[in-house]
N, C-alpha and C positions, 0 to 999 in steps of 0.2 A: 363690815370693807376692808379690815387692815388682816382678816382672817383668809382672805384670798390672796394667793400666790403668784399667780400666770402670770405677772406682767415679768418676775424673775426669769420666766422661759424665754419672754420676748427680750430682754437684756443678755442674753445669752447663745442668741440667732437661735431659737427653736419656735417661731411663732406658727407653725401649723401645729402646735403642741398647745401653746397657749392660745391659741383660738379653743381647740376643741376643749379643753378645761371652762373656756369663758362660756361654750358652744353650751355645756351640760349647767353650768349653770345655772343661765336663764333658762332653757328649757324645764328644769326642776321646779326652779320656781312658778314657771306657768303651771304646771301639770299640780303643783301643791295648792297653787290660786284654785286653778277646775274645781279640784276638789272641796275646798274650803264652799265654795261660791254653790257647790253641789248638794251639801250637805244644811251651811248654813244663809242660803238664798245671799239676799244684798244685808247679813249682819257681818261686815268686813270693820274689826277695828285697829286699833296702830299696834296693838301686841301680838293679833294676827300676823298681819304684814312683816313685822320685825322678828318673829319665829320662821316666816317662810323664808323673808331673806338670808338670816341665819346660819340654817338649813341649808341654802344653795352654795352660800361661799362656804363654808366647811368644808363641803363636798368637793369645789373648785382647788381649796387649799390640800386638800389629802391627793387629789391627782395632781396639781404640782410638786409637794413634796417626793411624792412616790417618783415621778419625772426626774426628778433634782439628786436625787438620793438621800435626801436629807430629813431628820425627822419634824414632826408637823407642829407637834407641842414645844417647846421648851421654855426653859426659863431663862431669861433674857438678863444679863445683869445691869448694874445702872451704867449708862453712860459718864464719862467725863462732863463737864459742867459745858465747855466746848465744843465740844462732839453735840450735846443736847441742844444749844445753843442754834447749831447748824442745823440740825432736825427740824425746831421749831419754828423757823426760818422757813424753810422749802417746804414746809406745812403747811402755814398761813400763807404762802406764797399760790400753790398749788389750788388751796382751797377755794382762795381768792380767783385765780384764775379760770375754776373751772362752775365758778356760781355767777360768772358775771354777765353769762351767758344768757341765763336763765332768770336770772334777777333783772333784767335789762326793762322789763314789762312794770317794775315798779316806778323806773324812772320816767314811765311816757304817760302811766295809766290816766291821770288827770288831763292830760294835752287830745288823747283819741275815744272818737264813741266807743259803746258797746258792739257794734255793726264790727268796727273797726280791732275791736279787741279780737272778736272772733277768725275776724280774718288775721291777723298777726296771729294768734297761736295756731289755726290750719297751716301756715307758712315757715310758723318757727318748726315745726313739727317734721315737716318736709326737711327742710334745711339741716335739722338736727339727725335728720340720718343721713344724710348726704355728710354732715360731718363726721359720724360717727364711722362712714366707711374712710375717710381720709384718716382719720385715727388710727385706725386698724392698718390700713397700707402704711402708715410711719411705723408702727409698734414692727410692721413684718420687716420695716427696711433699717431697723433702730440699730442694731449692731453696728452696721455699714456706717448709720449717718453719725452716729460717736466717733468712730477710729478712723473715717474718710478729712483728707484734708479739703476738698470742698462736697459743698452739696448741689452744685449744679445738678449735675445729673438725674440726683433722689427729687428734688423739685419738680424736673422734669417729669419724671416718671410718675409724680404723686398728679400733678395737672393736668399729665395725658390721660388717667384713669379716672377723675374725677368729669373731666369732659364727658367723656365715656358715658358715666351714670348722668352725665346730665343728659344726653342726647337718647338715654333708654329711658328716663321720665317725660320727654318730649314723645317719643314714638308712641309711648304706652297714650298718651294723650290725641294723640295723631290715630290711633287705632280706635279708643272709642269714642270717638266723631267718625269715624268713620264705619263702624257697626252699630253706630246711633246706641249707643249704651249711655244713658246718662249717669255723669259722676259728677254731683256739681263741686266738688273738693280738691279736685286739678284745673284749676281755669289758666287760659292761656296768661292771662295776667298775674296771675302766682309764678306759673313758670317763668317767667321773667324777671321778677322780682328774686326770685330763689337762684335763678344763672348769677344775675350778678352777684348777690352775694357770696356763691358759694365759690365762683369766679375772684373775687378779692379775700376770699379765707384762702386761697390756693398759693398765692405771690409767697415766696420764700419760707414756704409753710414748713420747712424742716429745721429753720434757723433758729426756732426759739429751742426744739430739741438738743440741736448741737451746744445751745450756749452748757448746757450741763458738763457737757465733755470737758469744759475748760476748768472743772475744778473750782470756781471761783465765783461765789455763793449769789456774794451783792451784785454781780452783774445781772443777775436774775431778775432783782428788785425794776433794776431800771423801766424793761421794757412791759411789765405786769402794772407798776406806777401809772407809767406814759398812757398805758389803755387805761386806767381810771380816769385819770386828765382826760383823755381826748372824748371819753362816756358823756364824761360829766357836763363837758362845756359845749357836747355836740348836741345834746340834749337840750341845751341851755339855748344855741342857735336856732337849731329848727324848731323847734317850738315858739320861736319868735318871729317867723315868718309862715306864712300861709302853705303848712305843708300836709301831707298825705298818709295815709298809714306805711307807704311805702317808702316812704323816704326815712322812716324809723329804722326798717326794714336793714337799709341799703348805710344806714349811721354802726347798723350793730356788724354789718361785713367788714365794713371798714376799720373796724373796732381791732376787730383780727388781724386786719391788712396793717396798719399800725403796730401791731406785739412782732409780727413778725420783721417789719423794717428794722422795727429799734433793733431786734437783735440780729439781723441781717449787718447791720451797720455795725453794733458792738464786734461780732464773729468779727467783722471785718480790719475795723481796728487794733483788736486783739491779737488775732493772727499775724498781723502785720509785724507788729512789734518781738 
C-alpha cells in the first residue's frame, strides 16, 4: 500500500487526478482477478491476491509520480530518531483508526446470532460504501480543510452530499418496490439503520482531518483513544441490555461521532489559544 501515491495528489489539491489514479488501481485489480478466476476457477490463494494488489498499487504509484514530476523508486535516507518516532506514532494511530470499524464484529460476535451477523455484514457493507464516498469528498476538500481557519463550510458540504447519497439509496428501494423487483438485501429497516449511522458519522466530519494541520501529533492520540474507550464500554453496556443488532450498528456510527466531536473540541481549544 505504501507503493500507492495518490494521497500526495489529494494533499496538493488535485483530487481529480488522485481519484483517476485510484480508479485505475481498482480497475486493474478487478481485471487481474477476473483473469485469474477464468484460468484458475476458484483456486485463489493469498499469494495471487498479493501479486494482483502489488501490480495495481505500483501502477497507481507510477501515475502519481508522473503527475508529481518525481521519481517513483527512490532510496530514502534513514530519518532522525525524533522523526521516526513521529512517523511510527502516526502510522500506529492511522492503523488503529482504520481498523476500528472492520474489527467491530470481533467485539460483538458473541452477543448476536448468526442471522444477526448476516444482517450486520449486509448493513456494514452499505455503510462502508457511504463512508468511502464521504472519504472521497474529504480528500477532494483536503487542501481547503487543512488551510482554512474554520471547517463549518466543509462540514456542511460533506453533510449535504451524504444526505443526497442516502436519498439516492432510498429512491432505489422505492423504485424496486414500484417495479416489483425483488431485492432482499436492501430493506427499509436496513436503510433506516444505515441512514442513522451515516448521519452520525457526518457531524464535524472534517475535524479529525483538520487536526493534522496543527502539527501536534500527540493531539491525534486523544480522539483515537477516546473512540476506542467508547466502543469498548459501549459494547459492554449494549450487551448488558436487551439489544438488537441495530443497536450495535448505531454504536458503530456513534464511535465515528465521538471521534469527530473530540477532534472538534480539541481544534476549538487549540485554535483559540
